[in-house]
C-alpha positions as CSV (number, residue, x, y, z in Angstrom):
1,M,28.1,40.6,-19.9
2,A,28.3,37.2,-18.1
3,H,27.4,34.1,-20.0
4,D,26.1,30.8,-18.7
5,V,28.8,28.2,-18.1
6,I,28.6,25.2,-20.4
7,A,28.9,21.9,-18.6
8,T,29.7,19.4,-21.4
9,C,32.7,19.3,-23.6
10,P,31.8,20.0,-27.2
11,V,34.5,17.6,-28.4
12,C,34.0,14.5,-26.3
13,A,30.8,15.2,-24.3
14,G,32.7,14.8,-21.0
15,E,32.0,16.9,-18.0
16,L,33.8,20.3,-18.0
17,L,35.4,21.7,-14.8
18,V,35.5,25.3,-13.9
19,T,39.1,26.2,-13.0
20,R,39.0,29.8,-12.0
21,L,36.4,32.0,-10.3
22,R,36.6,35.8,-10.0
23,C,34.6,38.2,-8.0
24,G,33.2,41.0,-10.2
25,E,33.2,43.4,-7.3
26,C,36.6,43.2,-5.7
27,G,38.5,41.1,-8.2
28,T,39.4,38.3,-5.9
29,T,40.3,35.2,-7.9
30,I,40.1,31.6,-6.7
31,E,41.7,28.8,-8.7
32,G,41.1,25.1,-8.5
33,E,38.7,22.5,-10.0
34,F,35.1,23.1,-9.4
35,G,32.2,21.1,-10.8
36,V,29.3,22.9,-12.4
37,G,26.7,21.0,-10.5
38,R,23.9,18.7,-11.7
39,F,21.6,21.5,-12.8
40,A,24.1,23.0,-15.1
41,R,24.4,19.7,-16.9
42,L,20.7,19.7,-18.0
43,S,19.8,20.4,-21.6
44,R,17.7,23.5,-22.4
45,D,14.6,21.4,-22.9
46,Q,15.1,19.7,-19.5
47,V,15.5,23.2,-17.9
48,V,12.1,24.2,-19.5
49,V,10.5,21.1,-17.9
50,L,12.1,21.8,-14.5
51,E,10.9,25.4,-14.6
52,S,7.4,24.3,-15.5
53,F,7.4,21.7,-12.7
54,L,8.4,24.3,-10.2
55,R,5.9,26.9,-11.4
56,S,3.1,24.3,-11.3
57,R,4.3,23.1,-7.8
58,G,4.6,19.6,-9.3
59,N,1.1,19.5,-10.8
60,L,1.5,17.5,-14.0
61,R,-1.9,18.5,-15.4
62,D,-0.9,22.2,-15.1
63,M,2.4,21.3,-16.8
64,E,0.4,19.6,-19.6
65,R,-1.5,22.8,-20.2
66,E,1.5,25.1,-19.9
67,L,3.8,23.1,-22.2
68,G,1.0,22.1,-24.6
69,I,1.9,18.4,-24.6
70,S,-0.1,15.3,-23.5
71,Y,-0.1,14.1,-19.9
72,P,1.9,10.9,-20.7
73,T,4.5,13.0,-22.5
74,V,4.7,15.3,-19.4
75,R,5.2,12.2,-17.2
76,A,7.9,10.8,-19.5
77,R,9.8,14.1,-19.6
78,V,9.6,14.5,-15.8
79,E,10.9,10.9,-15.4
80,A,13.8,11.7,-17.9
81,L,14.6,14.8,-15.9
82,V,14.7,12.8,-12.6
83,R,17.1,10.3,-14.2
84,A,19.2,13.2,-15.7
85,L,19.6,14.6,-12.2
86,G,20.8,11.3,-10.9
87,F,17.7,10.3,-9.0
88,G,16.8,7.3,-11.1
89,P,16.5,3.6,-10.2
90,R,19.1,2.1,-7.9
91,D,19.0,-1.5,-9.0
92,E,18.4,-3.5,-12.2
93,D,14.9,-4.6,-11.1
94,A,13.8,-1.0,-10.7
95,A,15.4,-0.1,-14.1
96,A,13.6,-3.0,-15.8
97,A,10.3,-1.9,-14.2
98,E,10.9,1.7,-15.3
99,A,11.7,0.6,-18.9
100,A,8.4,-1.3,-19.0
101,A,6.5,1.6,-17.6
102,A,8.2,3.9,-20.2
103,A,7.2,1.6,-23.0
104,T,3.6,1.6,-21.8
105,T,3.7,5.4,-21.4
106,D,5.1,5.8,-24.9
107,T,2.4,3.6,-26.4
108,A,-0.3,5.5,-24.5
109,A,1.2,8.8,-25.5
110,G,1.3,7.7,-29.1
111,R,-2.3,6.6,-29.0
112,R,-3.4,9.9,-27.5
113,E,-1.5,11.9,-30.1
114,I,-3.1,9.9,-32.9
115,L,-6.6,10.5,-31.4
116,E,-5.8,14.2,-31.1
117,R,-4.8,14.3,-34.8
118,L,-8.1,12.5,-35.6
119,A,-10.1,15.0,-33.6
120,R,-8.3,17.9,-35.5
121,K,-9.2,16.0,-38.8
122,E,-5.6,15.6,-39.7
123,L,-6.2,11.9,-40.1
124,T,-9.2,9.8,-41.3
125,A,-10.7,7.2,-39.0
126,E,-9.1,4.4,-41.1
127,E,-5.6,6.1,-41.0
128,A,-5.9,6.6,-37.2
129,A,-6.9,2.9,-36.7
130,D,-4.0,1.8,-38.8
131,A,-1.6,4.0,-36.9
132,I,-2.9,2.7,-33.5
133,R,-2.5,-0.9,-34.7
134,R,1.1,-0.2,-35.8
135,L,2.0,1.2,-32.3
136,G,1.9,-2.3,-30.8
137,K,4.1,-3.6,-33.6
138,D,6.8,-1.0,-33.3
139,P,10.1,-2.8,-32.3
140,R,12.2,-0.5,-30.1
């Protein structure tokens, strides 16, 4: 039974290289240094987001329903996936803009989660109001 190749060293977290490939049909073996590719380096959670993105043809609202998470959380996870695949910002200005957008998204996502808990009666109105006030004061 074949297993998935791990892409990250369990000791130092460096990238692992495949050094031998063998054909299961004819037994041909190729030796060298082969990268596992950017997709093999994704975490299991990132693969779940990628699969959902592909199934939904990029529709974030469909992903929201499928994954059972809020829209801002879906956006944040897709952005993290884009960065993990190496398609992130190319300069410091873009990185700063993205960080500001992520902070806004995190606050909006937190606010939405608090309101959802209030709707499920897991929080009182006063507890929800206090939690929303604390969102703006959270030093990250």
